[in-house]
C-alpha positions as CSV (number, residue, x, y, z in Angstrom):
1,M,22.4,-75.6,-60.9
2,A,21.7,-75.4,-64.6
3,E,23.4,-71.5,-64.4
4,R,27.0,-73.3,-62.9
5,L,26.5,-76.3,-65.5
6,L,26.0,-73.7,-68.4
7,D,29.4,-71.7,-67.1
8,R,31.2,-74.9,-67.1
9,R,30.5,-75.9,-70.2
10,I,31.4,-72.3,-71.5
11,D,34.5,-72.6,-69.8
12,R,35.0,-75.8,-71.3
13,R,34.3,-75.3,-74.9
14,Q,36.5,-71.8,-74.9
15,T,39.5,-74.3,-74.2
16,T,39.0,-77.0,-76.3
17,P,40.5,-77.7,-79.5
18,G,38.5,-77.2,-82.3
19,F,35.7,-75.2,-80.4
20,S,35.3,-72.6,-83.6
21,E,34.6,-75.4,-85.7
22,I,31.2,-75.6,-84.1
23,G,31.2,-72.3,-82.2
24,V,27.9,-70.8,-81.8
25,Q,26.8,-67.9,-84.3
26,L,24.7,-64.9,-83.6
27,K,22.1,-66.1,-85.7
28,H,21.6,-69.4,-83.5
29,L,20.9,-67.0,-80.0
30,Q,18.3,-65.6,-82.5
31,Y,16.9,-68.1,-83.6
32,L,16.6,-69.7,-79.9
33,V,15.1,-66.8,-78.6
34,A,12.5,-66.2,-81.7
35,L,11.4,-70.1,-80.5
36,A,11.0,-69.3,-77.3
37,K,8.8,-66.3,-78.1
38,E,6.5,-68.2,-80.7
39,R,6.8,-71.4,-79.0
40,H,6.3,-73.0,-81.9
41,F,8.6,-74.4,-84.5
42,G,6.9,-73.4,-87.5
43,R,5.5,-69.9,-86.4
44,A,8.9,-69.3,-85.4
45,A,10.3,-70.1,-88.5
46,S,8.0,-68.2,-90.1
47,A,8.4,-64.8,-88.0
48,L,12.4,-65.3,-88.9
49,A,11.7,-65.7,-92.7
50,I,13.7,-69.2,-92.5
51,S,12.7,-72.8,-92.7
52,Q,11.4,-75.0,-90.2
53,S,14.4,-77.1,-91.2
54,A,16.7,-74.8,-90.8
55,L,15.4,-73.7,-87.2
56,S,15.7,-77.1,-85.8
57,Q,19.3,-77.0,-87.2
58,A,20.4,-74.1,-85.7
59,I,18.5,-75.7,-82.4
60,Q,20.6,-79.1,-82.7
61,H,23.5,-77.1,-83.4
62,L,23.2,-75.5,-79.6
63,E,22.7,-78.7,-78.5
64,K,25.6,-80.2,-79.9
65,H,28.0,-76.7,-78.7
66,F,26.8,-77.2,-75.2
67,S,26.6,-81.1,-74.7
68,T,22.8,-80.8,-73.6
69,P,19.3,-81.1,-74.6
70,I,17.8,-77.5,-74.8
71,V,14.5,-78.1,-76.3
72,L,11.9,-80.5,-75.3
73,R,10.5,-82.4,-78.3
74,H,7.2,-84.6,-78.8
75,Q,5.1,-85.7,-81.5
76,S,3.3,-82.7,-81.5
77,G,6.1,-80.4,-81.9
78,F,7.7,-77.8,-79.4
79,Q,6.8,-78.7,-75.6
80,G,8.9,-76.5,-73.9
81,F,12.7,-75.9,-72.4
82,T,15.0,-78.3,-70.5
83,R,16.5,-77.0,-67.7
84,E,19.5,-76.6,-69.2
85,G,17.8,-75.3,-71.9
86,E,16.2,-72.0,-69.9
87,A,19.8,-71.1,-68.7
88,I,21.3,-71.2,-72.2
89,L,18.3,-69.2,-73.6
90,S,19.1,-66.6,-70.5
91,W,22.2,-66.4,-71.3
92,A,21.2,-66.2,-75.2
93,R,19.2,-63.0,-74.2
94,Q,21.6,-61.0,-72.6
95,S,24.3,-61.9,-74.9
96,L,22.1,-60.3,-78.2
97,A,21.3,-57.4,-75.3
98,D,25.1,-56.9,-74.9
99,H,25.5,-57.2,-78.3
100,D,23.0,-54.6,-79.1
101,R,24.3,-52.2,-76.8
102,L,27.9,-52.9,-77.8
103,L,26.8,-51.8,-81.1
104,N,25.1,-48.9,-80.3
105,A,27.6,-47.7,-78.2
106,S,30.6,-48.2,-80.7
107,Q,28.5,-46.1,-83.8
108,H,28.1,-43.4,-80.6
109,D,31.9,-43.6,-80.1
110,N,32.1,-42.7,-84.0
111,D,29.3,-40.2,-84.3
112,T,28.6,-37.8,-81.8
113,E,24.8,-38.6,-82.8
114,L,22.5,-41.2,-81.4
115,K,21.5,-44.1,-83.7
116,G,19.8,-47.5,-83.9
117,S,16.2,-48.2,-82.0
118,L,14.5,-47.8,-78.9
119,R,11.4,-50.1,-77.7
120,L,8.9,-48.8,-75.5
121,A,6.2,-51.1,-73.8
122,L,3.5,-48.9,-71.8
123,S,0.2,-50.1,-70.2
124,P,-3.0,-49.1,-71.4
125,V,-3.5,-46.0,-69.1
126,A,0.3,-44.6,-70.1
127,M,-0.6,-44.8,-73.9
128,S,-2.2,-41.2,-73.3
129,I,0.7,-39.3,-72.8
130,T,3.7,-41.1,-75.1
131,S,4.0,-38.3,-77.1
132,L,4.8,-36.0,-74.1
133,L,7.7,-38.6,-74.1
134,T,8.3,-39.4,-77.9
135,A,8.0,-35.9,-79.2
136,P,11.1,-34.3,-77.5
137,F,13.4,-37.5,-77.6
138,A,12.6,-37.7,-81.7
139,E,13.6,-33.9,-81.8
140,R,16.7,-34.3,-79.9
141,Y,17.7,-37.4,-81.1
142,P,16.3,-37.8,-84.5
143,G,18.6,-40.7,-85.6
144,I,16.7,-43.4,-83.5
145,T,13.5,-45.4,-84.4
146,I,11.0,-45.6,-82.0
147,S,8.7,-48.7,-81.4
148,V,5.6,-47.9,-79.3
149,L,3.8,-51.1,-78.2
150,C,0.5,-51.4,-75.9
151,K,1.3,-54.4,-73.3
152,T,-0.2,-55.0,-69.8
153,M,1.9,-55.0,-66.6
154,P,2.9,-58.6,-66.8
155,E,4.2,-58.1,-70.1
156,I,6.0,-55.2,-69.5
157,E,8.1,-57.5,-66.5
158,R,8.5,-60.4,-69.0
159,G,9.4,-58.2,-72.0
160,L,12.0,-56.4,-70.0
161,K,13.6,-59.0,-68.3
162,E,13.6,-61.2,-71.6
163,F,15.2,-58.1,-73.2
164,E,11.8,-57.3,-75.6
165,Y,11.5,-53.9,-74.7
166,D,14.3,-51.6,-73.8
167,V,11.5,-49.4,-71.5
168,G,8.8,-49.6,-70.2
169,V,6.0,-47.3,-68.8
170,T,3.3,-48.2,-66.6
171,Y,2.6,-48.5,-62.6
172,L,5.5,-48.3,-60.6
173,D,3.3,-49.8,-57.3
174,G,2.6,-52.9,-59.1
175,I,6.1,-54.7,-60.1
176,T,6.9,-57.7,-58.8
177,L,10.0,-58.5,-60.7
178,G,13.2,-57.7,-59.3
179,G,16.1,-56.2,-61.5
180,L,13.9,-53.4,-62.9
181,R,14.8,-49.8,-61.9
182,P,12.3,-47.2,-61.6
183,Y,11.9,-43.4,-62.3
184,T,8.6,-41.9,-61.1
185,L,7.1,-39.6,-63.9
186,Y,4.1,-38.4,-62.0
187,D,0.9,-39.0,-60.2
188,E,-2.7,-39.7,-61.1
189,N,-5.8,-38.6,-59.9
190,Y,-9.0,-40.1,-60.5
191,Y,-12.3,-38.0,-62.3
192,L,-15.8,-39.5,-62.7
193,L,-16.3,-38.4,-67.0
194,V,-20.0,-37.2,-68.0
195,P,-22.0,-35.9,-71.0
196,K,-22.4,-32.3,-70.4
197,D,-26.1,-32.5,-69.8
198,H,-26.4,-35.3,-67.5
199,F,-27.5,-34.8,-64.5
200,L,-24.5,-35.0,-62.3
201,S,-22.7,-32.2,-64.8
202,D,-22.8,-29.3,-62.0
203,R,-20.8,-31.2,-59.4
204,T,-17.5,-30.1,-58.2
205,S,-16.8,-33.3,-56.3
206,I,-18.3,-36.6,-56.2
207,D,-17.6,-39.4,-53.4
208,W,-16.4,-43.2,-54.6
209,A,-19.3,-44.7,-52.6
210,E,-21.4,-42.5,-54.3
211,V,-19.5,-43.6,-57.6
212,G,-20.1,-46.9,-57.0
213,E,-23.8,-46.9,-57.7
214,L,-23.6,-45.3,-61.2
215,P,-23.4,-47.7,-64.5
216,L,-20.1,-47.4,-65.1
217,C,-18.3,-48.4,-68.3
218,L,-14.7,-49.8,-66.5
219,L,-11.4,-51.0,-68.4
220,S,-10.9,-55.0,-67.9
221,P,-10.2,-56.0,-64.5
222,N,-7.2,-57.6,-65.3
223,L,-5.5,-54.2,-65.7
224,H,-3.9,-52.8,-63.4
225,N,-5.7,-49.5,-63.3
226,R,-9.1,-51.4,-63.0
227,I,-7.3,-53.1,-60.2
228,I,-6.7,-49.9,-58.1
229,I,-10.1,-48.7,-58.8
230,D,-11.4,-51.7,-57.6
231,R,-9.2,-51.5,-54.2
232,I,-10.6,-48.2,-53.5
233,F,-14.0,-49.0,-54.2
234,S,-13.5,-52.1,-51.4
235,S,-11.7,-49.7,-49.2
236,V,-15.0,-47.6,-49.1
237,G,-17.5,-51.2,-49.0
238,V,-18.6,-50.7,-52.4
239,T,-18.9,-52.9,-55.2
240,P,-19.0,-50.8,-58.7
241,K,-21.8,-51.6,-60.9
242,A,-19.4,-52.3,-64.0
243,V,-22.2,-52.7,-67.1
244,I,-19.6,-52.7,-69.4
245,E,-16.1,-53.6,-69.3
246,T,-13.1,-53.4,-72.4
247,N,-9.2,-53.3,-72.5
248,C,-9.3,-50.2,-75.0
249,S,-10.0,-46.3,-73.7
250,L,-11.7,-45.7,-76.6
251,G,-14.7,-47.9,-75.5
252,L,-14.7,-46.0,-72.3
253,F,-15.1,-42.2,-74.1
254,A,-18.0,-44.3,-76.5
255,H,-20.2,-46.0,-74.2
256,M,-19.7,-42.7,-71.8
257,R,-21.1,-40.5,-74.7
258,T,-23.9,-42.2,-74.9
259,G,-25.3,-41.3,-71.8
260,N,-26.1,-44.4,-70.8
261,W,-22.7,-45.0,-68.9
262,L,-20.2,-43.1,-67.0
263,T,-16.4,-44.1,-66.8
264,I,-13.5,-43.2,-64.2
265,V,-10.2,-41.9,-65.7
266,P,-7.0,-40.4,-64.9
267,H,-6.5,-37.0,-65.6
268,S,-3.5,-37.8,-67.6
269,Y,-6.6,-38.8,-70.3
270,F,-7.4,-34.5,-70.5
271,Y,-4.1,-34.4,-72.3
272,L,-6.3,-36.0,-75.1
273,L,-9.3,-35.1,-74.4
274,G,-8.6,-31.4,-74.2
275,D,-11.5,-28.9,-74.5
276,W,-14.0,-31.2,-76.0
277,L,-17.3,-29.7,-75.1
278,F,-19.2,-32.7,-74.5
279,I,-17.6,-33.7,-71.7
280,R,-17.8,-32.9,-67.6
281,S,-14.8,-34.3,-65.5
282,I,-15.8,-34.2,-61.5
283,P,-12.9,-35.1,-59.1
284,I,-13.6,-38.2,-57.1
285,V,-12.7,-37.6,-53.3
286,N,-12.9,-39.8,-50.1
287,P,-10.5,-40.9,-50.6
288,A,-8.5,-38.7,-52.7
289,T,-6.2,-41.4,-54.0
290,T,-3.4,-41.2,-56.5
291,A,-1.1,-44.0,-58.3
292,T,2.4,-43.4,-59.3
293,I,3.2,-44.0,-63.1
294,G,6.7,-44.0,-64.0
295,L,9.3,-45.7,-66.3
296,V,11.0,-49.3,-65.9
297,I,14.2,-50.3,-67.3
298,H,16.5,-53.6,-67.0
299,E,18.5,-53.2,-63.8
300,R,22.2,-53.5,-65.7
301,D,25.0,-51.5,-66.0
302,P,26.0,-49.9,-68.1
303,I,22.9,-48.5,-69.3
304,S,22.7,-48.5,-73.2
305,P,23.1,-45.3,-74.1
306,N,19.5,-44.5,-76.0
307,V,18.1,-45.8,-72.9
308,R,19.8,-43.5,-70.6
309,A,18.7,-40.8,-73.1
310,F,15.5,-41.5,-73.0
311,V,15.5,-41.4,-69.3
312,E,17.1,-38.3,-69.4
313,V,14.6,-36.6,-71.7
314,A,11.7,-38.1,-69.6
315,Q,12.7,-36.8,-66.5
316,E,13.3,-33.3,-68.2
317,A,10.0,-33.5,-69.4
318,L,8.3,-33.0,-66.0
319,I,5.2,-34.8,-67.3
320,G,3.3,-34.3,-63.8
321,K,3.8,-30.4,-64.6
322,Q,2.7,-30.6,-68.2
323,L,-0.4,-32.8,-67.7
324,D,-1.7,-30.2,-64.4
325,R,-2.1,-27.7,-67.5
326,Y,-4.7,-29.8,-69.1
327,R,-6.9,-30.3,-65.5
328,T,-10.7,-28.8,-65.8
């Protein structure tokens, strides 16, 4: 309903005399999106490097343009968006994304070299293979600046839908929102990491049920890697002894190094661990489970040249085969 109302108002504005006098500028849309991100007038103004009054005036300009309230205000400040405001916000995000795409496309038409920026959002586990993606891309397209952020799966989904990120790298089985296009990169397997002098270090495999009885340091319960691991433990009727939980992979390695706790990691971590002499990795079996990591982009046509180029490079990289070289 709100979207249809917005469409009618846009059509009416485009045919109304004097439309250009109060026309929307690109900066007005940028201000609106910044307010949605910060959900606070003061923080949004600070992020935009403008005064709070300038931000308020820009929002009022949009409300005048569309002849409808956009922001819910209270004495305490920002309270959210009206129903029409949510529709206008969605349109603003799409318009800004289309502007950037067309700008990059026009630059590409005049220059054979891609330029601009690319914003990547990766799940914590996927951060271990970041350079396998970014290095070949940066070598082929040196004119593109790459931003890499570590985000949870819900943050990646929301950021893609709201055009904050261009590409996500995460577990494909956890995608819940529509309108996102997946590309498979590799299937991860799971290993128990132990210090080299641990009594389990000579084992060639170990069952999940047995691992569940060990003192473990695991990733936080809200991270999808942990959700997968807990699901596997549940399938064999075991509740793991997660003595320590962390949202940082370095925390896993640090606690495992002491010998007091062990940890479970996907085989993609071996790309970072290399030949660390103090670590032994043991495949966890019964069941031998895998989970698929892949790229996720916004489902739109056409895809921006930079995103299309990144997807092509990522598929050519054959990440799965590269990671197999680091299995121990």
